[in-house]
MARROPA-33992 format. One record per atom (N, C-alpha, C): atom name; x, y negated, z negated; residue in one letter. Coordinates in Angstrom, 1 decimal. Layout:
<recs>
["CA" [X Y Z] "A"]
...
</recs>
This chain:
<recs>
["N" [-94.8 78.5 -88.0] "M"]
["CA" [-94.4 79.6 -87.2] "M"]
["C" [-94.8 79.4 -85.8] "M"]
["N" [-94.0 79.8 -84.9] "P"]
["CA" [-94.3 79.5 -83.5] "P"]
["C" [-95.5 80.2 -83.0] "P"]
["N" [-96.1 79.7 -81.9] "G"]
["CA" [-97.3 80.4 -81.3] "G"]
["C" [-97.0 81.7 -80.8] "G"]
["N" [-98.0 82.5 -80.5] "E"]
["CA" [-97.9 83.8 -80.0] "E"]
["C" [-97.9 83.8 -78.5] "E"]
["N" [-97.1 84.6 -77.9] "M"]
["CA" [-97.1 84.7 -76.4] "M"]
["C" [-98.5 85.1 -75.9] "M"]
["N" [-99.0 84.4 -74.9] "P"]
["CA" [-100.3 84.7 -74.3] "P"]
["C" [-100.1 86.0 -73.5] "P"]
["N" [-101.3 86.7 -73.3] "R"]
["CA" [-101.3 87.8 -72.4] "R"]
["C" [-101.1 87.4 -71.0] "R"]
["N" [-100.4 88.1 -70.2] "R"]
["CA" [-100.2 87.7 -68.8] "R"]
["C" [-101.4 87.9 -68.0] "R"]
["N" [-101.6 86.9 -67.2] "V"]
["CA" [-102.7 86.9 -66.2] "V"]
["C" [-102.2 87.4 -64.9] "V"]
["N" [-102.7 88.5 -64.4] "W"]
["CA" [-102.2 89.2 -63.2] "W"]
["C" [-102.9 88.6 -62.0] "W"]
["N" [-102.3 88.5 -60.8] "P"]
["CA" [-102.9 87.9 -59.6] "P"]
["C" [-104.0 88.8 -59.1] "P"]
["N" [-105.0 88.1 -58.5] "A"]
["CA" [-106.1 88.8 -57.8] "A"]
["C" [-105.5 89.4 -56.6] "A"]
["N" [-106.2 90.3 -56.0] "S"]
["CA" [-105.8 90.9 -54.7] "S"]
["C" [-105.5 89.8 -53.7] "S"]
["N" [-104.4 89.9 -53.0] "A"]
["CA" [-104.0 89.0 -51.9] "A"]
["C" [-103.5 87.7 -52.5] "A"]
["N" [-103.5 87.5 -53.8] "A"]
["CA" [-102.9 86.2 -54.3] "A"]
["C" [-101.4 86.4 -54.5] "A"]
["N" [-100.7 85.3 -54.4] "H"]
["CA" [-99.2 85.3 -54.7] "H"]
["C" [-99.0 85.4 -56.2] "H"]
["N" [-98.0 86.1 -56.6] "T"]
["CA" [-97.6 86.1 -58.0] "T"]
["C" [-96.9 84.9 -58.4] "T"]
["N" [-97.3 84.2 -59.4] "V"]
["CA" [-96.6 83.0 -59.9] "V"]
["C" [-95.4 83.5 -60.7] "V"]
["N" [-94.2 83.1 -60.3] "P"]
["CA" [-93.0 83.6 -61.0] "P"]
["C" [-92.9 83.1 -62.4] "P"]
["N" [-92.6 84.0 -63.3] "F"]
["CA" [-92.3 83.7 -64.7] "F"]
["C" [-91.6 84.9 -65.3] "F"]
["N" [-90.6 84.7 -66.1] "P"]
["CA" [-89.8 85.8 -66.7] "P"]
["C" [-90.5 86.3 -68.0] "P"]
["N" [-91.6 87.1 -67.8] "W"]
["CA" [-92.4 87.5 -69.0] "W"]
["C" [-91.6 88.3 -70.0] "W"]
["N" [-90.9 89.3 -69.6] "S"]
["CA" [-90.2 90.1 -70.6] "S"]
["C" [-89.1 89.3 -71.3] "S"]
["N" [-88.4 88.5 -70.6] "Q"]
["CA" [-87.3 87.7 -71.2] "Q"]
["C" [-87.9 86.7 -72.1] "Q"]
["N" [-89.1 86.1 -71.8] "A"]
["CA" [-89.7 85.1 -72.7] "A"]
["C" [-90.2 85.8 -74.0] "A"]
["N" [-90.7 87.0 -73.9] "R"]
["CA" [-91.1 87.8 -75.1] "R"]
["C" [-89.8 88.0 -76.0] "R"]
["N" [-88.7 88.4 -75.3] "A"]
["CA" [-87.5 88.6 -76.1] "A"]
["C" [-87.0 87.4 -76.8] "A"]
["N" [-87.1 86.2 -76.1] "V"]
["CA" [-86.7 85.0 -76.7] "V"]
["C" [-87.6 84.6 -77.9] "V"]
["N" [-88.9 84.8 -77.8] "I"]
["CA" [-89.8 84.6 -78.9] "I"]
["C" [-89.5 85.5 -80.1] "I"]
["N" [-89.3 86.8 -79.8] "T"]
["CA" [-88.9 87.7 -80.9] "T"]
["C" [-87.6 87.3 -81.6] "T"]
["N" [-86.6 86.9 -80.8] "A"]
["CA" [-85.3 86.5 -81.4] "A"]
["C" [-85.5 85.2 -82.2] "A"]
["N" [-86.2 84.3 -81.7] "L"]
["CA" [-86.4 83.0 -82.5] "L"]
["C" [-87.2 83.3 -83.7] "L"]
["N" [-88.2 84.1 -83.7] "T"]
["CA" [-89.0 84.4 -84.8] "T"]
["C" [-88.2 85.2 -85.9] "T"]
["N" [-87.4 86.1 -85.4] "D"]
["CA" [-86.5 86.9 -86.3] "D"]
["C" [-85.5 86.0 -87.0] "D"]
["N" [-84.9 85.1 -86.2] "A"]
["CA" [-83.9 84.1 -86.7] "A"]
["C" [-84.5 83.2 -87.8] "A"]
["N" [-85.7 82.7 -87.5] "R"]
["CA" [-86.4 81.8 -88.5] "R"]
["C" [-86.6 82.6 -89.8] "R"]
["N" [-87.1 83.8 -89.7] "S"]
["CA" [-87.4 84.6 -90.8] "S"]
["C" [-86.1 84.9 -91.6] "S"]
["N" [-85.1 85.3 -90.9] "T"]
["CA" [-83.8 85.6 -91.6] "T"]
["C" [-83.2 84.4 -92.3] "T"]
["N" [-83.2 83.3 -91.6] "L"]
["CA" [-82.7 82.0 -92.2] "L"]
["C" [-83.5 81.6 -93.4] "L"]
["N" [-84.9 81.8 -93.3] "S"]
["CA" [-85.7 81.4 -94.5] "S"]
["C" [-85.4 82.3 -95.7] "S"]
["N" [-85.3 83.6 -95.5] "L"]
["CA" [-85.0 84.5 -96.6] "L"]
["C" [-83.6 84.3 -97.1] "L"]
["N" [-82.7 84.0 -96.3] "T"]
["CA" [-81.3 83.7 -96.8] "T"]
["C" [-81.2 82.5 -97.6] "T"]
["N" [-81.9 81.4 -97.1] "L"]
["CA" [-81.9 80.2 -97.8] "L"]
["C" [-82.6 80.3 -99.2] "L"]
["N" [-83.7 81.0 -99.2] "D"]
["CA" [-84.4 81.2 -100.5] "D"]
["C" [-83.5 82.0 -101.5] "D"]
["N" [-82.9 83.1 -101.0] "S"]
["CA" [-82.1 83.9 -101.9] "S"]
["C" [-80.9 83.2 -102.4] "S"]
["N" [-80.3 82.4 -101.5] "R"]
["CA" [-79.1 81.7 -101.9] "R"]
["C" [-79.4 80.6 -102.9] "R"]
["N" [-80.6 80.0 -102.8] "A"]
["CA" [-80.9 79.0 -103.7] "A"]
["C" [-81.0 79.6 -105.1] "A"]
["N" [-81.6 80.7 -105.2] "W"]
["CA" [-81.6 81.4 -106.5] "W"]
["C" [-80.2 81.8 -107.0] "W"]
["N" [-79.4 82.3 -106.1] "N"]
["CA" [-78.0 82.7 -106.5] "N"]
["C" [-77.2 81.5 -107.0] "N"]
["N" [-77.4 80.4 -106.3] "A"]
["CA" [-76.6 79.2 -106.7] "A"]
["C" [-77.0 78.8 -108.1] "A"]
["N" [-78.2 79.0 -108.5] "L"]
["CA" [-78.6 78.6 -109.9] "L"]
["C" [-78.0 79.5 -111.0] "L"]
["N" [-77.6 80.7 -110.6] "L"]
["CA" [-77.0 81.6 -111.5] "L"]
["C" [-75.5 81.2 -111.9] "L"]
["N" [-74.9 80.5 -111.0] "V"]
["CA" [-73.5 80.1 -111.2] "V"]
["C" [-73.4 78.8 -112.0] "V"]
["N" [-73.4 78.9 -113.3] "T"]
["CA" [-73.5 77.7 -114.1] "T"]
["C" [-72.2 77.4 -114.8] "T"]
["N" [-71.4 78.4 -115.1] "A"]
["CA" [-70.2 78.2 -116.0] "A"]
["C" [-68.9 78.0 -115.1] "A"]
["N" [-69.1 77.8 -113.9] "W"]
["CA" [-67.9 77.7 -113.0] "W"]
["C" [-67.7 76.2 -112.8] "W"]
["N" [-66.4 75.7 -113.1] "E"]
["CA" [-66.1 74.3 -113.0] "E"]
["C" [-64.7 74.2 -112.3] "E"]
["N" [-64.5 73.0 -111.9] "G"]
["CA" [-63.1 72.7 -111.3] "G"]
["C" [-63.2 72.4 -109.8] "G"]
["N" [-62.0 72.2 -109.2] "A"]
["CA" [-61.9 71.8 -107.9] "A"]
["C" [-62.5 72.8 -106.9] "A"]
["N" [-62.3 74.1 -107.2] "Y"]
["CA" [-62.9 75.1 -106.3] "Y"]
["C" [-64.4 75.1 -106.3] "Y"]
["N" [-64.9 74.8 -107.5] "R"]
["CA" [-66.4 74.7 -107.6] "R"]
["C" [-66.9 73.5 -106.7] "R"]
["N" [-66.2 72.4 -106.8] "D"]
["CA" [-66.6 71.2 -106.0] "D"]
["C" [-66.5 71.5 -104.5] "D"]
["N" [-65.4 72.2 -104.1] "E"]
["CA" [-65.3 72.6 -102.7] "E"]
["C" [-66.4 73.5 -102.3] "E"]
["N" [-66.7 74.5 -103.2] "F"]
["CA" [-67.8 75.5 -102.9] "F"]
["C" [-69.1 74.7 -102.7] "F"]
["N" [-69.4 73.8 -103.6] "D"]
["CA" [-70.7 73.1 -103.6] "D"]
["C" [-70.8 72.3 -102.3] "D"]
["N" [-69.7 71.7 -101.9] "E"]
["CA" [-69.8 70.9 -100.6] "E"]
["C" [-70.0 71.8 -99.4] "E"]
["N" [-69.2 72.9 -99.4] "A"]
["CA" [-69.4 73.9 -98.3] "A"]
["C" [-70.8 74.5 -98.3] "A"]
["N" [-71.3 74.8 -99.5] "Y"]
["CA" [-72.6 75.4 -99.6] "Y"]
["C" [-73.7 74.5 -99.1] "Y"]
["N" [-73.6 73.2 -99.5] "A"]
["CA" [-74.5 72.2 -99.0] "A"]
["C" [-74.5 72.1 -97.5] "A"]
["N" [-73.3 72.0 -96.9] "R"]
["CA" [-73.2 72.0 -95.4] "R"]
["C" [-73.9 73.2 -94.8] "R"]
["N" [-73.6 74.4 -95.3] "L"]
["CA" [-74.1 75.6 -94.8] "L"]
["C" [-75.6 75.7 -94.9] "L"]
["N" [-76.2 75.3 -96.0] "C"]
["CA" [-77.6 75.2 -96.1] "C"]
["C" [-78.3 74.2 -95.2] "C"]
["N" [-77.7 73.1 -95.1] "A"]
["CA" [-78.2 72.1 -94.2] "A"]
["C" [-78.2 72.5 -92.7] "A"]
["N" [-77.1 73.2 -92.3] "A"]
["CA" [-77.0 73.7 -90.9] "A"]
["C" [-78.1 74.8 -90.7] "A"]
["N" [-78.2 75.7 -91.7] "A"]
["CA" [-79.2 76.8 -91.5] "A"]
["C" [-80.6 76.3 -91.5] "A"]
["N" [-80.9 75.3 -92.3] "D"]
["CA" [-82.2 74.7 -92.3] "D"]
["C" [-82.5 74.0 -91.0] "D"]
["N" [-81.5 73.3 -90.5] "E"]
["CA" [-81.7 72.7 -89.2] "E"]
["C" [-82.0 73.7 -88.0] "E"]
["N" [-81.2 74.8 -88.1] "L"]
["CA" [-81.4 75.8 -87.1] "L"]
["C" [-82.8 76.4 -87.2] "L"]
["N" [-83.3 76.6 -88.4] "R"]
["CA" [-84.6 77.2 -88.7] "R"]
["C" [-85.7 76.2 -88.1] "R"]
["N" [-85.5 75.0 -88.4] "E"]
["CA" [-86.5 74.0 -87.9] "E"]
["C" [-86.5 73.8 -86.4] "E"]
["N" [-85.3 73.9 -85.8] "R"]
["CA" [-85.3 73.8 -84.3] "R"]
["C" [-85.8 75.0 -83.6] "R"]
["N" [-85.8 76.2 -84.2] "A"]
["CA" [-86.3 77.4 -83.6] "A"]
["C" [-87.8 77.3 -83.2] "A"]
["N" [-88.6 76.7 -84.1] "G"]
["CA" [-90.0 76.6 -83.9] "G"]
["C" [-90.4 75.8 -82.6] "G"]
["N" [-89.9 74.6 -82.4] "P"]
["CA" [-90.2 73.9 -81.2] "P"]
["C" [-89.7 74.6 -79.9] "P"]
["N" [-88.6 75.3 -80.0] "R"]
["CA" [-88.1 76.0 -78.9] "R"]
["C" [-89.0 77.2 -78.5] "R"]
["N" [-89.4 77.9 -79.5] "A"]
["CA" [-90.4 79.0 -79.3] "A"]
["C" [-91.7 78.5 -78.7] "A"]
["N" [-92.1 77.3 -79.2] "D"]
["CA" [-93.4 76.7 -78.7] "D"]
["C" [-93.2 76.3 -77.3] "D"]
["N" [-92.0 75.9 -76.9] "A"]
["CA" [-91.8 75.5 -75.5] "A"]
["C" [-91.9 76.8 -74.6] "A"]
["N" [-91.4 77.9 -75.0] "V"]
["CA" [-91.6 79.1 -74.2] "V"]
["C" [-93.0 79.5 -74.1] "V"]
["N" [-93.8 79.5 -75.2] "V"]
["CA" [-95.2 79.8 -75.2] "V"]
["C" [-95.9 78.9 -74.3] "V"]
["N" [-95.6 77.6 -74.3] "D"]
["CA" [-96.3 76.6 -73.4] "D"]
["C" [-96.0 76.9 -72.0] "D"]
["N" [-94.7 77.3 -71.7] "A"]
["CA" [-94.4 77.6 -70.3] "A"]
["C" [-95.2 78.9 -69.8] "A"]
["N" [-95.3 79.9 -70.7] "A"]
["CA" [-96.1 81.1 -70.3] "A"]
["C" [-97.6 80.7 -70.1] "A"]
["N" [-98.1 79.8 -70.9] "T"]
["CA" [-99.5 79.4 -70.8] "T"]
["C" [-99.6 78.6 -69.4] "T"]
["N" [-98.7 77.8 -69.1] "D"]
["CA" [-98.7 77.1 -67.8] "D"]
["C" [-98.6 78.1 -66.6] "D"]
["N" [-97.8 79.1 -66.7] "A"]
["CA" [-97.7 80.1 -65.7] "A"]
["C" [-99.0 80.8 -65.5] "A"]
["N" [-99.7 81.1 -66.6] "N"]
["CA" [-101.0 81.8 -66.5] "N"]
["C" [-102.0 80.8 -65.8] "N"]
["N" [-102.0 79.6 -66.2] "R"]
["CA" [-102.9 78.6 -65.6] "R"]
["C" [-102.7 78.5 -64.1] "R"]
["N" [-101.4 78.5 -63.7] "E"]
["CA" [-101.1 78.5 -62.2] "E"]
["C" [-101.5 79.8 -61.5] "E"]
["N" [-101.4 80.9 -62.2] "Q"]
["CA" [-101.8 82.2 -61.7] "Q"]
["C" [-103.3 82.2 -61.4] "Q"]
["N" [-104.0 81.7 -62.4] "R"]
["CA" [-105.5 81.6 -62.3] "R"]
["C" [-105.9 80.7 -61.1] "R"]
["N" [-105.2 79.6 -61.0] "R"]
["CA" [-105.5 78.7 -59.8] "R"]
["C" [-105.2 79.4 -58.5] "R"]
["N" [-104.1 80.1 -58.4] "E"]
["CA" [-103.7 80.8 -57.2] "E"]
["C" [-104.7 81.8 -56.9] "E"]
["N" [-105.1 82.6 -57.9] "S"]
["CA" [-106.1 83.7 -57.6] "S"]
["C" [-107.5 83.1 -57.3] "S"]
["N" [-107.8 82.0 -57.9] "D"]
["CA" [-109.1 81.4 -57.6] "D"]
["C" [-109.1 80.8 -56.2] "D"]
["N" [-107.9 80.2 -55.8] "R"]
["CA" [-107.8 79.7 -54.5] "R"]
["C" [-108.0 80.7 -53.4] "R"]
["N" [-107.3 81.9 -53.6] "V"]
["CA" [-107.4 83.0 -52.6] "V"]
["C" [-108.8 83.5 -52.6] "V"]
["N" [-109.4 83.7 -53.8] "A"]
["CA" [-110.8 84.2 -53.9] "A"]
["C" [-111.8 83.2 -53.2] "A"]
["N" [-111.6 81.9 -53.4] "G"]
["CA" [-112.4 80.9 -52.8] "G"]
["C" [-112.3 80.9 -51.3] "G"]
["N" [-111.1 81.0 -50.8] "S"]
["CA" [-110.9 80.9 -49.4] "S"]
["C" [-111.4 82.2 -48.7] "S"]
["N" [-111.4 83.3 -49.4] "A"]
["CA" [-111.9 84.6 -48.9] "A"]
["C" [-113.4 84.7 -49.0] "A"]
["N" [-114.0 83.9 -49.9] "G"]
["CA" [-115.4 84.0 -50.2] "G"]
["C" [-115.8 85.2 -51.0] "G"]
["N" [-114.9 85.8 -51.7] "T"]
["CA" [-115.3 87.0 -52.4] "T"]
["C" [-115.8 86.7 -53.8] "T"]
["N" [-115.4 85.6 -54.4] "G"]
["CA" [-115.8 85.3 -55.7] "G"]
["C" [-115.0 86.1 -56.8] "G"]
["N" [-113.9 86.7 -56.5] "V"]
["CA" [-113.1 87.5 -57.4] "V"]
["C" [-112.3 86.5 -58.2] "V"]
["N" [-112.4 86.6 -59.6] "L"]
["CA" [-111.6 85.7 -60.5] "L"]
["C" [-110.5 86.5 -61.1] "L"]
["N" [-109.4 85.8 -61.5] "A"]
["CA" [-108.3 86.5 -62.1] "A"]
["C" [-108.7 86.8 -63.5] "A"]
["N" [-108.1 87.9 -64.0] "G"]
["CA" [-108.3 88.3 -65.4] "G"]
["C" [-107.0 88.5 -66.1] "G"]
["N" [-107.2 88.6 -67.5] "A"]
["CA" [-106.0 88.7 -68.3] "A"]
["C" [-105.5 90.2 -68.2] "A"]
["N" [-104.2 90.3 -68.3] "G"]
["CA" [-103.6 91.7 -68.3] "G"]
["C" [-102.8 91.9 -69.6] "G"]
["N" [-102.1 93.0 -69.6] "T"]
["CA" [-101.3 93.3 -70.8] "T"]
["C" [-99.8 93.1 -70.6] "T"]
["N" [-99.4 92.8 -69.4] "G"]
["CA" [-98.0 92.8 -69.1] "G"]
["C" [-97.3 91.6 -69.5] "G"]
</recs>
């Protein structure tokens, strides 16, 4: 399962905001997680359903089996690719937070206030 989105680090007073599309990133993570879940459930249920079709023989059955195998392989590939893509979004959010902390620390250090950036909820 992909990692969870980190909480956003807000800039300290007078620090520049590091740009990152937080709400869009959360939407992407939600969509990828939902897609993985749906694909997993579908593949599991289809595997059981395929076992129930035992008395069907002939050319159409062969055609069905080939199409079914292709469909399952494509769905499994999509499910597997969703994880690393979600991880890349989480990594980018983590990098944005790291940069925001650096920017806030830089401003705090140059002002001599000692104010450090903190985590937020946005």
